[in-house]
BATI-335732 format. One record per residue (C-alpha): residue number from 0; chain; x, y, z. Coordinates in Angstrom, 2 decimals. Layout:
<sites>
<site resi="NUM" chain="A" X="X" Y="Y" Z="Z"/>
...
</sites>
This chain:
<sites>
<site resi="0" chain="A" X="-148.15" Y="-74.46" Z="59.68"/>
<site resi="1" chain="A" X="-145.94" Y="-73.64" Z="62.67"/>
<site resi="2" chain="A" X="-147.39" Y="-71.14" Z="65.16"/>
<site resi="3" chain="A" X="-144.61" Y="-69.52" Z="67.13"/>
<site resi="4" chain="A" X="-145.34" Y="-67.73" Z="70.41"/>
<site resi="5" chain="A" X="-142.61" Y="-65.35" Z="71.57"/>
<site resi="6" chain="A" X="-142.89" Y="-64.47" Z="75.27"/>
<site resi="7" chain="A" X="-141.22" Y="-61.20" Z="76.18"/>
<site resi="8" chain="A" X="-141.85" Y="-60.38" Z="72.54"/>
<site resi="9" chain="A" X="-141.86" Y="-56.59" Z="72.89"/>
<site resi="10" chain="A" X="-138.37" Y="-56.28" Z="74.43"/>
<site resi="11" chain="A" X="-134.91" Y="-56.01" Z="72.94"/>
<site resi="12" chain="A" X="-134.67" Y="-59.55" Z="71.49"/>
<site resi="13" chain="A" X="-138.39" Y="-59.83" Z="70.68"/>
<site resi="14" chain="A" X="-138.26" Y="-56.68" Z="68.55"/>
<site resi="15" chain="A" X="-135.14" Y="-58.00" Z="66.79"/>
<site resi="16" chain="A" X="-136.90" Y="-61.32" Z="66.06"/>
<site resi="17" chain="A" X="-139.90" Y="-59.41" Z="64.72"/>
<site resi="18" chain="A" X="-137.65" Y="-57.37" Z="62.39"/>
<site resi="19" chain="A" X="-135.87" Y="-60.48" Z="61.03"/>
<site resi="20" chain="A" X="-139.14" Y="-62.41" Z="60.53"/>
<site resi="21" chain="A" X="-140.62" Y="-59.39" Z="58.73"/>
<site resi="22" chain="A" X="-137.64" Y="-59.50" Z="56.37"/>
<site resi="23" chain="A" X="-137.72" Y="-63.29" Z="55.87"/>
<site resi="24" chain="A" X="-141.53" Y="-63.58" Z="55.53"/>
<site resi="25" chain="A" X="-141.63" Y="-67.37" Z="56.09"/>
<site resi="26" chain="A" X="-144.69" Y="-68.92" Z="54.40"/>
<site resi="27" chain="A" X="-144.88" Y="-71.91" Z="56.79"/>
<site resi="28" chain="A" X="-144.79" Y="-69.96" Z="60.07"/>
<site resi="29" chain="A" X="-147.10" Y="-67.60" Z="61.94"/>
<site resi="30" chain="A" X="-145.48" Y="-65.55" Z="64.69"/>
<site resi="31" chain="A" X="-147.15" Y="-63.95" Z="67.72"/>
<site resi="32" chain="A" X="-145.12" Y="-61.52" Z="69.86"/>
<site resi="33" chain="A" X="-146.57" Y="-61.33" Z="73.37"/>
<site resi="34" chain="A" X="-145.62" Y="-58.56" Z="75.80"/>
<site resi="35" chain="A" X="-146.45" Y="-57.99" Z="79.46"/>
<site resi="36" chain="A" X="-149.72" Y="-56.32" Z="78.39"/>
<site resi="37" chain="A" X="-150.83" Y="-59.61" Z="76.78"/>
<site resi="38" chain="A" X="-150.28" Y="-61.71" Z="79.91"/>
<site resi="39" chain="A" X="-148.74" Y="-61.62" Z="83.37"/>
<site resi="40" chain="A" X="-146.68" Y="-64.81" Z="83.18"/>
<site resi="41" chain="A" X="-146.17" Y="-64.90" Z="86.95"/>
<site resi="42" chain="A" X="-149.89" Y="-65.82" Z="86.97"/>
<site resi="43" chain="A" X="-150.63" Y="-69.39" Z="85.83"/>
<site resi="44" chain="A" X="-154.20" Y="-68.70" Z="84.66"/>
<site resi="45" chain="A" X="-153.01" Y="-65.73" Z="82.57"/>
<site resi="46" chain="A" X="-150.27" Y="-67.88" Z="81.02"/>
<site resi="47" chain="A" X="-152.78" Y="-70.62" Z="80.14"/>
<site resi="48" chain="A" X="-155.16" Y="-68.03" Z="78.63"/>
<site resi="49" chain="A" X="-152.34" Y="-66.70" Z="76.40"/>
<site resi="50" chain="A" X="-151.55" Y="-70.21" Z="75.13"/>
<site resi="51" chain="A" X="-155.28" Y="-70.86" Z="74.54"/>
<site resi="52" chain="A" X="-155.51" Y="-67.66" Z="72.50"/>
<site resi="53" chain="A" X="-152.38" Y="-68.21" Z="70.37"/>
<site resi="54" chain="A" X="-152.40" Y="-72.05" Z="70.27"/>
<site resi="55" chain="A" X="-148.66" Y="-72.24" Z="69.54"/>
<site resi="56" chain="A" X="-146.83" Y="-75.27" Z="68.22"/>
<site resi="57" chain="A" X="-143.48" Y="-73.66" Z="69.10"/>
<site resi="58" chain="A" X="-142.38" Y="-71.19" Z="71.80"/>
<site resi="59" chain="A" X="-139.42" Y="-68.84" Z="72.05"/>
<site resi="60" chain="A" X="-139.33" Y="-67.98" Z="75.75"/>
<site resi="61" chain="A" X="-137.68" Y="-64.59" Z="76.37"/>
<site resi="62" chain="A" X="-139.89" Y="-63.22" Z="79.16"/>
<site resi="63" chain="A" X="-138.02" Y="-62.59" Z="82.40"/>
<site resi="64" chain="A" X="-137.54" Y="-60.10" Z="85.17"/>
<site resi="65" chain="A" X="-134.23" Y="-58.55" Z="84.12"/>
<site resi="66" chain="A" X="-131.95" Y="-55.72" Z="85.19"/>
<site resi="67" chain="A" X="-128.40" Y="-54.47" Z="85.34"/>
<site resi="68" chain="A" X="-125.73" Y="-55.05" Z="88.00"/>
<site resi="69" chain="A" X="-126.97" Y="-52.60" Z="90.65"/>
<site resi="70" chain="A" X="-130.66" Y="-53.55" Z="90.29"/>
<site resi="71" chain="A" X="-129.77" Y="-57.25" Z="90.71"/>
<site resi="72" chain="A" X="-127.58" Y="-56.65" Z="93.75"/>
<site resi="73" chain="A" X="-130.49" Y="-55.10" Z="95.66"/>
<site resi="74" chain="A" X="-133.32" Y="-57.43" Z="94.58"/>
<site resi="75" chain="A" X="-132.08" Y="-61.04" Z="94.44"/>
<site resi="76" chain="A" X="-135.20" Y="-62.48" Z="96.12"/>
<site resi="77" chain="A" X="-137.56" Y="-60.81" Z="93.62"/>
<site resi="78" chain="A" X="-135.43" Y="-61.94" Z="90.67"/>
<site resi="79" chain="A" X="-135.45" Y="-65.52" Z="91.98"/>
<site resi="80" chain="A" X="-139.17" Y="-65.79" Z="92.77"/>
<site resi="81" chain="A" X="-140.56" Y="-64.00" Z="89.72"/>
<site resi="82" chain="A" X="-138.34" Y="-65.84" Z="87.24"/>
<site resi="83" chain="A" X="-139.07" Y="-69.24" Z="88.83"/>
<site resi="84" chain="A" X="-142.80" Y="-68.55" Z="88.44"/>
<site resi="85" chain="A" X="-142.54" Y="-67.31" Z="84.84"/>
<site resi="86" chain="A" X="-140.38" Y="-70.23" Z="83.70"/>
<site resi="87" chain="A" X="-142.45" Y="-72.91" Z="85.41"/>
<site resi="88" chain="A" X="-145.72" Y="-71.52" Z="84.05"/>
<site resi="89" chain="A" X="-144.43" Y="-71.25" Z="80.47"/>
<site resi="90" chain="A" X="-142.79" Y="-74.71" Z="80.32"/>
<site resi="91" chain="A" X="-145.64" Y="-76.56" Z="82.08"/>
<site resi="92" chain="A" X="-148.29" Y="-74.83" Z="79.96"/>
<site resi="93" chain="A" X="-146.30" Y="-75.65" Z="76.78"/>
<site resi="94" chain="A" X="-146.32" Y="-79.28" Z="77.93"/>
<site resi="95" chain="A" X="-150.04" Y="-79.29" Z="78.72"/>
<site resi="96" chain="A" X="-150.91" Y="-77.68" Z="75.37"/>
<site resi="97" chain="A" X="-148.74" Y="-80.10" Z="73.39"/>
<site resi="98" chain="A" X="-146.11" Y="-77.67" Z="72.02"/>
<site resi="99" chain="A" X="-143.51" Y="-79.36" Z="69.81"/>
<site resi="100" chain="A" X="-140.52" Y="-77.25" Z="70.83"/>
<site resi="101" chain="A" X="-139.56" Y="-74.54" Z="73.33"/>
<site resi="102" chain="A" X="-136.39" Y="-72.46" Z="73.05"/>
<site resi="103" chain="A" X="-135.64" Y="-70.52" Z="76.25"/>
<site resi="104" chain="A" X="-133.13" Y="-67.71" Z="76.61"/>
<site resi="105" chain="A" X="-130.53" Y="-67.94" Z="79.38"/>
<site resi="106" chain="A" X="-127.47" Y="-65.68" Z="79.86"/>
<site resi="107" chain="A" X="-123.69" Y="-65.98" Z="80.28"/>
<site resi="108" chain="A" X="-124.04" Y="-64.23" Z="83.66"/>
<site resi="109" chain="A" X="-125.48" Y="-67.49" Z="85.10"/>
<site resi="110" chain="A" X="-122.13" Y="-69.31" Z="84.88"/>
<site resi="111" chain="A" X="-120.04" Y="-70.03" Z="88.00"/>
<site resi="112" chain="A" X="-118.15" Y="-67.04" Z="89.37"/>
<site resi="113" chain="A" X="-114.97" Y="-69.03" Z="89.98"/>
<site resi="114" chain="A" X="-114.26" Y="-70.91" Z="86.77"/>
<site resi="115" chain="A" X="-111.73" Y="-71.38" Z="84.01"/>
<site resi="116" chain="A" X="-112.10" Y="-69.50" Z="80.72"/>
<site resi="117" chain="A" X="-113.46" Y="-69.69" Z="78.15"/>
<site resi="118" chain="A" X="-116.75" Y="-70.94" Z="79.60"/>
<site resi="119" chain="A" X="-118.85" Y="-73.36" Z="77.56"/>
<site resi="120" chain="A" X="-122.21" Y="-75.15" Z="77.69"/>
<site resi="121" chain="A" X="-120.93" Y="-78.00" Z="79.91"/>
<site resi="122" chain="A" X="-119.96" Y="-75.66" Z="82.79"/>
<site resi="123" chain="A" X="-123.29" Y="-74.01" Z="83.70"/>
<site resi="124" chain="A" X="-123.78" Y="-75.95" Z="86.95"/>
<site resi="125" chain="A" X="-120.14" Y="-76.26" Z="88.07"/>
<site resi="126" chain="A" X="-120.32" Y="-73.85" Z="91.04"/>
<site resi="127" chain="A" X="-122.19" Y="-70.87" Z="92.51"/>
<site resi="128" chain="A" X="-122.85" Y="-67.85" Z="90.27"/>
<site resi="129" chain="A" X="-121.51" Y="-64.37" Z="91.06"/>
<site resi="130" chain="A" X="-123.06" Y="-63.16" Z="94.32"/>
<site resi="131" chain="A" X="-124.34" Y="-59.94" Z="92.69"/>
<site resi="132" chain="A" X="-127.08" Y="-61.73" Z="90.70"/>
<site resi="133" chain="A" X="-127.53" Y="-65.17" Z="92.24"/>
<site resi="134" chain="A" X="-131.35" Y="-64.89" Z="92.28"/>
<site resi="135" chain="A" X="-131.62" Y="-64.38" Z="88.53"/>
<site resi="136" chain="A" X="-128.82" Y="-66.89" Z="87.82"/>
<site resi="137" chain="A" X="-130.27" Y="-69.80" Z="89.77"/>
<site resi="138" chain="A" X="-133.75" Y="-69.25" Z="88.29"/>
<site resi="139" chain="A" X="-132.27" Y="-69.27" Z="84.77"/>
<site resi="140" chain="A" X="-130.10" Y="-72.32" Z="85.47"/>
<site resi="141" chain="A" X="-133.20" Y="-74.24" Z="86.52"/>
<site resi="142" chain="A" X="-134.62" Y="-73.87" Z="82.99"/>
<site resi="143" chain="A" X="-131.84" Y="-76.21" Z="81.82"/>
<site resi="144" chain="A" X="-132.76" Y="-78.65" Z="84.60"/>
<site resi="145" chain="A" X="-136.46" Y="-78.42" Z="83.66"/>
<site resi="146" chain="A" X="-135.67" Y="-78.98" Z="79.97"/>
<site resi="147" chain="A" X="-133.84" Y="-82.21" Z="80.80"/>
<site resi="148" chain="A" X="-136.63" Y="-83.31" Z="83.15"/>
<site resi="149" chain="A" X="-139.35" Y="-82.71" Z="80.52"/>
<site resi="150" chain="A" X="-137.22" Y="-84.65" Z="78.02"/>
<site resi="151" chain="A" X="-136.61" Y="-87.54" Z="80.43"/>
<site resi="152" chain="A" X="-140.27" Y="-87.85" Z="81.45"/>
<site resi="153" chain="A" X="-142.10" Y="-86.88" Z="78.24"/>
<site resi="154" chain="A" X="-139.49" Y="-86.92" Z="75.44"/>
<site resi="155" chain="A" X="-139.97" Y="-83.17" Z="74.81"/>
<site resi="156" chain="A" X="-137.54" Y="-81.06" Z="72.81"/>
<site resi="157" chain="A" X="-137.26" Y="-78.10" Z="75.14"/>
<site resi="158" chain="A" X="-133.86" Y="-76.45" Z="74.80"/>
<site resi="159" chain="A" X="-132.05" Y="-73.23" Z="75.69"/>
<site resi="160" chain="A" X="-129.65" Y="-70.69" Z="74.26"/>
<site resi="161" chain="A" X="-127.01" Y="-68.81" Z="76.25"/>
<site resi="162" chain="A" X="-126.22" Y="-65.44" Z="74.64"/>
<site resi="163" chain="A" X="-123.45" Y="-63.11" Z="75.72"/>
<site resi="164" chain="A" X="-124.37" Y="-59.46" Z="76.48"/>
<site resi="165" chain="A" X="-127.05" Y="-58.27" Z="74.05"/>
<site resi="166" chain="A" X="-127.58" Y="-54.72" Z="72.75"/>
<site resi="167" chain="A" X="-129.43" Y="-53.00" Z="69.93"/>
<site resi="168" chain="A" X="-132.58" Y="-51.04" Z="69.06"/>
<site resi="169" chain="A" X="-135.53" Y="-51.18" Z="71.52"/>
<site resi="170" chain="A" X="-133.26" Y="-51.78" Z="74.52"/>
<site resi="171" chain="A" X="-134.22" Y="-50.74" Z="78.05"/>
<site resi="172" chain="A" X="-132.53" Y="-47.40" Z="78.80"/>
<site resi="173" chain="A" X="-134.01" Y="-46.74" Z="82.25"/>
<site resi="174" chain="A" X="-131.02" Y="-45.83" Z="84.46"/>
<site resi="175" chain="A" X="-132.03" Y="-48.00" Z="87.41"/>
<site resi="176" chain="A" X="-132.43" Y="-51.23" Z="85.38"/>
<site resi="177" chain="A" X="-130.36" Y="-50.80" Z="82.21"/>
<site resi="178" chain="A" X="-127.38" Y="-52.90" Z="81.16"/>
<site resi="179" chain="A" X="-124.04" Y="-51.31" Z="80.34"/>
<site resi="180" chain="A" X="-124.51" Y="-50.27" Z="76.69"/>
<site resi="181" chain="A" X="-128.06" Y="-48.81" Z="76.89"/>
<site resi="182" chain="A" X="-127.10" Y="-47.23" Z="80.22"/>
<site resi="183" chain="A" X="-124.15" Y="-45.46" Z="78.60"/>
<site resi="184" chain="A" X="-126.17" Y="-44.43" Z="75.54"/>
<site resi="185" chain="A" X="-128.85" Y="-42.89" Z="77.77"/>
<site resi="186" chain="A" X="-126.31" Y="-41.04" Z="79.92"/>
<site resi="187" chain="A" X="-124.34" Y="-39.78" Z="76.90"/>
<site resi="188" chain="A" X="-127.52" Y="-38.44" Z="75.25"/>
<site resi="189" chain="A" X="-128.46" Y="-36.71" Z="78.51"/>
<site resi="190" chain="A" X="-124.98" Y="-35.21" Z="78.93"/>
<site resi="191" chain="A" X="-124.97" Y="-33.83" Z="75.40"/>
<site resi="192" chain="A" X="-128.49" Y="-32.36" Z="75.48"/>
<site resi="193" chain="A" X="-128.59" Y="-30.93" Z="79.04"/>
<site resi="194" chain="A" X="-126.85" Y="-27.67" Z="79.98"/>
<site resi="195" chain="A" X="-126.33" Y="-26.51" Z="76.38"/>
<site resi="196" chain="A" X="-124.62" Y="-23.37" Z="77.71"/>
<site resi="197" chain="A" X="-121.56" Y="-25.50" Z="78.66"/>
<site resi="198" chain="A" X="-119.27" Y="-26.15" Z="75.65"/>
<site resi="199" chain="A" X="-119.25" Y="-29.88" Z="74.86"/>
<site resi="200" chain="A" X="-115.45" Y="-29.94" Z="74.96"/>
<site resi="201" chain="A" X="-115.71" Y="-29.08" Z="78.69"/>
<site resi="202" chain="A" X="-118.16" Y="-31.90" Z="79.48"/>
<site resi="203" chain="A" X="-117.03" Y="-35.12" Z="81.18"/>
<site resi="204" chain="A" X="-118.62" Y="-38.53" Z="80.56"/>
<site resi="205" chain="A" X="-118.21" Y="-40.86" Z="83.53"/>
<site resi="206" chain="A" X="-117.44" Y="-44.53" Z="82.90"/>
<site resi="207" chain="A" X="-118.66" Y="-46.53" Z="85.93"/>
<site resi="208" chain="A" X="-115.85" Y="-48.60" Z="87.44"/>
<site resi="209" chain="A" X="-112.29" Y="-49.00" Z="86.17"/>
<site resi="210" chain="A" X="-113.29" Y="-49.51" Z="82.53"/>
<site resi="211" chain="A" X="-111.08" Y="-52.63" Z="82.47"/>
<site resi="212" chain="A" X="-113.60" Y="-55.54" Z="82.64"/>
<site resi="213" chain="A" X="-113.86" Y="-57.52" Z="79.41"/>
<site resi="214" chain="A" X="-117.14" Y="-58.45" Z="77.72"/>
<site resi="215" chain="A" X="-118.45" Y="-60.05" Z="74.55"/>
<site resi="216" chain="A" X="-121.42" Y="-58.20" Z="73.08"/>
<site resi="217" chain="A" X="-123.85" Y="-59.56" Z="70.48"/>
<site resi="218" chain="A" X="-126.01" Y="-57.28" Z="68.33"/>
<site resi="219" chain="A" X="-129.70" Y="-58.11" Z="68.87"/>
<site resi="220" chain="A" X="-130.37" Y="-58.66" Z="65.14"/>
<site resi="221" chain="A" X="-127.53" Y="-61.20" Z="64.94"/>
<site resi="222" chain="A" X="-128.89" Y="-63.00" Z="67.99"/>
<site resi="223" chain="A" X="-132.39" Y="-63.03" Z="66.45"/>
<site resi="224" chain="A" X="-131.08" Y="-64.75" Z="63.29"/>
<site resi="225" chain="A" X="-129.28" Y="-67.35" Z="65.40"/>
<site resi="226" chain="A" X="-132.33" Y="-68.00" Z="67.61"/>
<site resi="227" chain="A" X="-134.49" Y="-68.56" Z="64.53"/>
<site resi="228" chain="A" X="-131.88" Y="-71.06" Z="63.32"/>
<site resi="229" chain="A" X="-132.05" Y="-72.82" Z="66.72"/>
<site resi="230" chain="A" X="-135.84" Y="-72.98" Z="66.51"/>
<site resi="231" chain="A" X="-135.77" Y="-74.51" Z="63.03"/>
<site resi="232" chain="A" X="-132.63" Y="-76.65" Z="63.02"/>
<site resi="233" chain="A" X="-131.04" Y="-77.24" Z="66.45"/>
<site resi="234" chain="A" X="-132.53" Y="-80.46" Z="67.83"/>
<site resi="235" chain="A" X="-130.80" Y="-81.06" Z="71.16"/>
<site resi="236" chain="A" X="-131.94" Y="-80.50" Z="74.74"/>
<site resi="237" chain="A" X="-128.40" Y="-79.40" Z="75.63"/>
<site resi="238" chain="A" X="-127.96" Y="-75.61" Z="75.76"/>
<site resi="239" chain="A" X="-125.96" Y="-73.77" Z="73.11"/>
<site resi="240" chain="A" X="-123.90" Y="-70.61" Z="73.63"/>
<site resi="241" chain="A" X="-124.78" Y="-67.88" Z="71.12"/>
<site resi="242" chain="A" X="-121.86" Y="-65.51" Z="71.34"/>
<site resi="243" chain="A" X="-119.47" Y="-63.56" Z="69.17"/>
<site resi="244" chain="A" X="-115.98" Y="-65.00" Z="68.85"/>
<site resi="245" chain="A" X="-113.52" Y="-64.71" Z="71.74"/>
<site resi="246" chain="A" X="-111.40" Y="-62.34" Z="69.63"/>
<site resi="247" chain="A" X="-114.34" Y="-59.86" Z="69.60"/>
<site resi="248" chain="A" X="-114.11" Y="-59.25" Z="73.38"/>
<site resi="249" chain="A" X="-113.86" Y="-55.56" Z="74.32"/>
<site resi="250" chain="A" X="-113.24" Y="-53.60" Z="77.53"/>
<site resi="251" chain="A" X="-115.94" Y="-51.43" Z="79.09"/>
<site resi="252" chain="A" X="-113.73" Y="-48.44" Z="78.25"/>
<site resi="253" chain="A" X="-113.69" Y="-49.57" Z="74.57"/>
<site resi="254" chain="A" X="-117.50" Y="-49.55" Z="74.72"/>
<site resi="255" chain="A" X="-117.55" Y="-46.00" Z="76.10"/>
<site resi="256" chain="A" X="-115.17" Y="-44.87" Z="73.33"/>
<site resi="257" chain="A" X="-117.33" Y="-46.47" Z="70.61"/>
<site resi="258" chain="A" X="-120.47" Y="-44.79" Z="72.02"/>
<site resi="259" chain="A" X="-118.68" Y="-41.42" Z="72.32"/>
<site resi="260" chain="A" X="-117.57" Y="-41.73" Z="68.68"/>
<site resi="261" chain="A" X="-121.09" Y="-42.69" Z="67.53"/>
<site resi="262" chain="A" X="-122.44" Y="-39.55" Z="69.24"/>
<site resi="263" chain="A" X="-119.50" Y="-37.47" Z="67.93"/>
<site resi="264" chain="A" X="-118.88" Y="-36.46" Z="71.58"/>
<site resi="265" chain="A" X="-116.21" Y="-33.77" Z="71.96"/>
<site resi="266" chain="A" X="-115.68" Y="-34.03" Z="75.73"/>
<site resi="267" chain="A" X="-113.58" Y="-36.31" Z="77.96"/>
<site resi="268" chain="A" X="-114.13" Y="-39.84" Z="79.28"/>
<site resi="269" chain="A" X="-113.23" Y="-40.41" Z="82.95"/>
<site resi="270" chain="A" X="-113.44" Y="-43.69" Z="84.94"/>
<site resi="271" chain="A" X="-115.09" Y="-43.58" Z="88.40"/>
<site resi="272" chain="A" X="-113.25" Y="-46.36" Z="90.25"/>
<site resi="273" chain="A" X="-115.48" Y="-45.97" Z="93.34"/>
<site resi="274" chain="A" X="-118.23" Y="-47.81" Z="91.38"/>
<site resi="275" chain="A" X="-118.36" Y="-51.63" Z="91.26"/>
<site resi="276" chain="A" X="-116.92" Y="-53.48" Z="88.26"/>
<site resi="277" chain="A" X="-118.81" Y="-56.78" Z="88.63"/>
<site resi="278" chain="A" X="-117.02" Y="-59.82" Z="87.18"/>
<site resi="279" chain="A" X="-113.72" Y="-58.99" Z="85.47"/>
<site resi="280" chain="A" X="-114.45" Y="-61.29" Z="82.53"/>
<site resi="281" chain="A" X="-117.01" Y="-63.86" Z="81.39"/>
<site resi="282" chain="A" X="-115.37" Y="-65.03" Z="78.15"/>
<site resi="283" chain="A" X="-117.61" Y="-67.60" Z="76.44"/>
<site resi="284" chain="A" X="-116.59" Y="-70.14" Z="73.82"/>
<site resi="285" chain="A" X="-118.81" Y="-70.34" Z="70.74"/>
<site resi="286" chain="A" X="-116.99" Y="-73.46" Z="69.47"/>
<site resi="287" chain="A" X="-120.22" Y="-75.50" Z="69.48"/>
<site resi="288" chain="A" X="-122.04" Y="-72.83" Z="67.44"/>
<site resi="289" chain="A" X="-119.08" Y="-72.49" Z="65.05"/>
<site resi="290" chain="A" X="-119.01" Y="-76.28" Z="64.53"/>
<site resi="291" chain="A" X="-122.63" Y="-76.13" Z="63.36"/>
<site resi="292" chain="A" X="-122.61" Y="-72.68" Z="61.64"/>
<site resi="293" chain="A" X="-118.97" Y="-72.02" Z="60.66"/>
<site resi="294" chain="A" X="-119.76" Y="-69.21" Z="58.21"/>
<site resi="295" chain="A" X="-122.11" Y="-67.03" Z="60.27"/>
<site resi="296" chain="A" X="-121.11" Y="-63.37" Z="59.93"/>
<site resi="297" chain="A" X="-121.52" Y="-61.19" Z="63.03"/>
<site resi="298" chain="A" X="-122.12" Y="-57.46" Z="62.60"/>
<site resi="299" chain="A" X="-118.98" Y="-55.41" Z="63.32"/>
<site resi="300" chain="A" X="-119.18" Y="-54.07" Z="66.92"/>
<site resi="301" chain="A" X="-118.63" Y="-50.41" Z="66.03"/>
<site resi="302" chain="A" X="-121.18" Y="-50.60" Z="63.17"/>
<site resi="303" chain="A" X="-123.70" Y="-52.13" Z="65.56"/>
<site resi="304" chain="A" X="-123.02" Y="-49.40" Z="68.16"/>
<site resi="305" chain="A" X="-123.49" Y="-46.73" Z="65.46"/>
<site resi="306" chain="A" X="-126.82" Y="-48.31" Z="64.44"/>
<site resi="307" chain="A" X="-127.96" Y="-48.58" Z="68.07"/>
<site resi="308" chain="A" X="-127.11" Y="-44.95" Z="68.85"/>
<site resi="309" chain="A" X="-128.78" Y="-43.82" Z="65.62"/>
<site resi="310" chain="A" X="-131.96" Y="-45.75" Z="66.52"/>
<site resi="311" chain="A" X="-131.98" Y="-44.25" Z="70.03"/>
<site resi="312" chain="A" X="-131.54" Y="-40.64" Z="68.93"/>
<site resi="313" chain="A" X="-134.18" Y="-41.05" Z="66.19"/>
<site resi="314" chain="A" X="-136.67" Y="-42.79" Z="68.51"/>
<site resi="315" chain="A" X="-135.89" Y="-41.06" Z="71.81"/>
<site resi="316" chain="A" X="-139.56" Y="-40.32" Z="72.56"/>
<site resi="317" chain="A" X="-140.56" Y="-43.98" Z="72.02"/>
<site resi="318" chain="A" X="-137.61" Y="-45.52" Z="73.87"/>
<site resi="319" chain="A" X="-137.86" Y="-47.01" Z="77.38"/>
<site resi="320" chain="A" X="-136.10" Y="-44.13" Z="79.15"/>
</sites>
């Protein structure tokens, strides 16, 4: 019987994993979803106590200090220190407790700022990351280094996945830390519900930046299915990019339009070019994934946005606002 510990198990990806496992009901696996209330993973003793309690054979490591562009820009030291602590405690404790496999979650934002596109798994360490989030990026890159070091010294199968931008139900919508899609969903809901005396057709939704940057977005439930496949079937220490196809790339303005449509918003969209854009593009190649899983079907972007908006409006009081 596999016992799978999911760190960061109450967040966006953890909740998606929980939903997929509930649907699959595997008879040979027990899953435990640990949140920050279960253990402070920046504390080694607390991390060890969690592992003692769950006694996992496998770990999906999602826990991290995360945030959007503006939160990262102002807190690089905190992102570096806290993520270094979390990652070291989880991987070393997994080693000490004899875990068979660890799958850690990285991000496409850790890739070099100056690079050729599309980016792939071989390019993670080819140059400095974007200056806006170097603390987070270097801490995440070191997971790949640690995975190789644990393999070289102990023969462990600790690996990592590199998803593109993730969105879906149970996201973090707090304005100061949210990523682009939950941030827009939160602001659109607020715009529509506040000042009801103003006709909606007169309201203006502000898109931060030029609206031109390109991004690939993966629906959290699709990512969960792929991460479960990695846990069960991907047996390499080398990281693997889990991303939608390059042809599925959309502009930030496209995202705003899809969210406006999902809300049935009657007002106007206006770009505020005084706000920072971040990187113009981060196109990732999923050629490695496609070579192993050629037939995987990703959820249509607009359908996934509709589902995400529907979840948010139905669960507004429970959401992380």
